[in-house]
C-alpha positions in Angstrom: -12.8 -6.0 22.9 -12.2 -7.5 19.5 -9.1 -5.3 18.6 -7.0 -4.2 21.5 -5.9 -0.7 22.0 -2.2 -1.8 21.9 -2.6 -3.5 18.6 -4.9 -0.7 17.3 -1.9 1.9 18.1 0.7 -0.6 16.5 -1.4 -0.6 13.3 -1.6 3.0 13.5 2.1 3.6 13.7 2.8 1.1 10.9 0.5 2.7 8.7 2.2 6.1 9.4 5.6 4.7 8.5 4.3 3.1 5.4 2.7 6.3 4.3 6.0 8.2 4.8 8.1 5.5 3.0 5.9 4.4 0.1 4.8 6.1 -3.1 1.2 7.7 -2.6 -0.4 5.1 -5.1 1.2 2.1 -3.6 0.3 3.2 0.0 -3.4 3.5 -1.2 -3.2 -0.3 -2.2 -1.6 -1.5 1.1 -3.9 0.3 3.4 -6.7 -0.7 1.5 -5.6 -4.4 1.3 -4.8 -4.4 5.1 -8.3 -2.7 6.1 -10.1 -5.4 3.6 -8.1 -8.3 4.8 -8.8 -7.3 8.7 -12.6 -6.6 8.0 -13.0 -10.0 6.5 -11.3 -11.4 9.5 -13.6 -9.5 11.9 -16.7 -10.6 9.9 -15.8 -14.3 9.8 -14.2 -14.8 12.9 -16.3 -12.5 15.0 -19.4 -11.3 13.6 -20.6 -14.6 11.8 -19.1 -17.0 14.3 -21.1 -15.8 17.3 -24.4 -14.9 18.8 -24.9 -11.4 20.5 -27.5 -9.9 22.9 -28.0 -6.4 22.9 -24.8 -5.6 24.9 -22.7 -7.9 22.9 -23.8 -6.0 19.8 -23.1 -2.4 21.3 -19.5 -3.7 22.5 -18.9 -5.0 18.9 -20.2 -1.4 17.5 -17.7 0.1 19.8 -14.9 -2.3 18.6 -15.7 -2.3 14.9 -15.8 1.8 14.9 -12.6 2.0 16.8 -11.0 -0.4 14.2 -12.5 1.6 11.2 -11.3 4.9 12.8 -7.6 3.9 12.0 -7.9 4.3 8.4 -10.0 7.7 8.4 -6.9 9.5 7.8 -6.5 7.8 4.4 -10.2 7.3 3.3 -13.7 8.4 3.8 -16.0 6.4 6.3 -18.1 5.2 3.3 -15.1 2.7 2.8 -16.5 0.7 5.7 -20.3 1.2 5.0 -21.0 -2.7 4.6 -19.6 -3.4 8.0 -21.2 -0.3 9.4 -24.5 -1.5 8.0 -24.2 -4.8 9.5 -23.3 -3.7 12.8 -26.0 -1.0 12.8 -28.6 -3.8 11.9 -27.2 -6.0 14.7 -27.7 -3.0 17.2 -31.2 -2.4 16.4 -33.9 -2.9 19.3 -35.3 -6.3 19.9 -39.0 -5.3 19.1 -37.8 -3.9 15.8 -35.6 -6.9 14.8 -38.7 -9.2 15.7 -40.9 -7.1 13.5 -38.7 -7.2 10.5 -38.0 -10.9 11.0 -41.7 -11.7 10.9 -42.6 -9.1 8.3 -40.0 -9.1 5.5 -41.8 -6.5 3.6 -41.0 -3.9 6.5 -37.5 -5.0 6.5 -37.2 -4.5 2.8 -38.7 -0.9 3.2 -36.1 -0.2 5.9 -33.3 -1.6 3.8 -34.5 0.6 0.6 -35.1 3.9 2.8 -32.0 3.8 4.9 -28.5 3.9 4.2 -27.8 0.4 4.7 -25.8 -1.5 2.1 -27.3 -5.0 2.7 -29.9 -7.0 0.8 -32.7 -8.9 2.6 -31.0 -12.3 2.7 -27.8 -10.7 4.4 -29.9 -8.6 6.9 -32.1 -11.9 7.8 -28.7 -13.4 8.6 -27.7 -10.6 10.8 -31.0 -10.5 12.5 -30.5 -14.3 13.4 -27.2 -13.5 15.3 -29.2 -11.8 18.1 -29.9 -14.4 20.9 -33.0 -12.4 21.9 -34.6 -12.6 18.4 -33.4 -15.7 16.9 
C-alpha cells in the first residue's frame, strides 16, 4: 500500500484536532495545503516514477481513493478530480489503452466526452506507465 492504514488514521486525527483548534478559514487553508502537498508527492514519487500492470493500477486506485477519503469531511470529491482521472485512465483495460495509444483521435473523443480532466499529452503519459501497453 502507498499510504499505510496507521498513517492514514494519524492524519485523520491530526485534521480533527486542527479543525477543533483553528478558525474555519484557517483550517480550510491547512487541509487544502496538506492535501495538495501529499497529492503532489504521490504523483511524483509513486505514479510518475513507476510502471504498472493492471493489478498495480488497481492497487494504486485503492490506495489513492483511501487517501482522498480522509479529506471528504472537508471538501467534495471534485477536489481530487485530476488525480482520480489519472488513476481511472491508468486502470482502463489493455485493449482500450492500446486503441487510444494507436488512434489519438479516439483518445481525444474519450477525454472530451468522459468526466476526465486531462489533456491528450498528459493522458498519453499515463497510458505509457502501463507495462502491458508501453
